[in-house]
C-alpha positions in Angstrom: 312.2 -7.7 -0.7 309.7 -10.2 -1.8 306.3 -8.0 -1.9 308.3 -5.5 -4.1 309.2 -8.0 -6.4 305.3 -9.5 -6.3 304.3 -5.8 -7.0 307.1 -5.0 -9.8 305.6 -8.9 -11.6 301.8 -7.9 -11.3 302.7 -3.8 -12.7 304.6 -5.5 -15.2 301.7 -8.3 -16.2 299.3 -4.8 -15.9 300.9 -2.8 -18.7 301.5 -6.0 -21.1 297.9 -6.6 -20.9 296.0 -3.0 -21.2 296.2 -2.6 -24.9 294.3 -5.6 -25.5 291.7 -5.1 -22.7 289.6 -3.3 -25.0 290.0 -5.7 -27.8 288.8 -8.3 -25.3 285.8 -6.7 -24.1 285.1 -6.4 -27.9 285.4 -9.9 -28.6 283.3 -10.4 -25.3 280.4 -8.5 -26.2 280.5 -9.8 -29.7 280.1 -13.3 -28.5 277.3 -11.8 -25.8 275.6 -10.9 -29.0 275.5 -13.9 -30.4 274.6 -15.6 -28.1 271.2 -13.6 -27.3 270.7 -13.6 -31.1 270.6 -16.9 -31.2 268.8 -17.4 -27.8 265.8 -14.9 -29.4 266.1 -15.8 -33.2 262.8 -18.0 -33.2 261.2 -15.1 -31.9 262.8 -12.9 -34.5 261.2 -15.1 -37.6 264.5 -16.7 -37.3 264.4 -20.5 -37.5 266.3 -21.8 -34.1 266.7 -25.7 -33.8 267.2 -25.3 -30.3 264.5 -23.3 -29.7 263.0 -25.8 -26.9 266.5 -25.8 -24.8 267.2 -22.3 -24.7 263.6 -21.7 -23.2 264.9 -22.2 -20.2 267.5 -19.2 -20.5 265.1 -16.8 -21.1 264.5 -15.8 -17.6 268.8 -15.1 -16.4 269.0 -13.4 -20.2 265.8 -11.1 -19.9 267.6 -8.3 -18.3 270.5 -8.1 -20.9 267.8 -8.0 -24.0 267.3 -4.8 -23.9 270.9 -3.2 -24.0 271.3 -5.8 -26.7 268.4 -4.8 -28.8 269.6 -1.2 -28.6 273.4 -2.5 -29.3 272.1 -3.9 -32.3 270.6 -0.7 -33.7 266.8 -1.5 -32.6 265.3 1.5 -30.9 262.3 -0.6 -29.5 261.8 -4.3 -28.7 262.0 -6.0 -32.2 259.1 -8.7 -30.1 255.5 -7.6 -30.5 254.3 -10.0 -27.1 257.5 -8.7 -25.4 257.9 -4.8 -24.4 261.0 -3.7 -22.5 261.2 0.0 -23.1 
C-alpha cells in the first residue's frame, strides 16, 4: 500500500512539472548561452574584465562552443584562430 502511495505521489509530481519542463530547459539554455558569450567575448572583440580568470575554463567549454555558435546564428566559428567546423 505504501509503494502505491509513493507511486501516486511521484506520478502527481510529474504531472505538475510537465508543462514547465520546456520552460526550464529554455532558461537553462539561455543561461548557458550567456555564460559562453561572457567566456568567449574577448575573442569576439567585446571587452571582458575577467578575461584572465575565464582562460582556465576554455578546455572544459570547448566542446560546447560548436553548438553555441550555431545556436547564435553563426554558420562558422567567429574566431579567426579557432576552427571547430
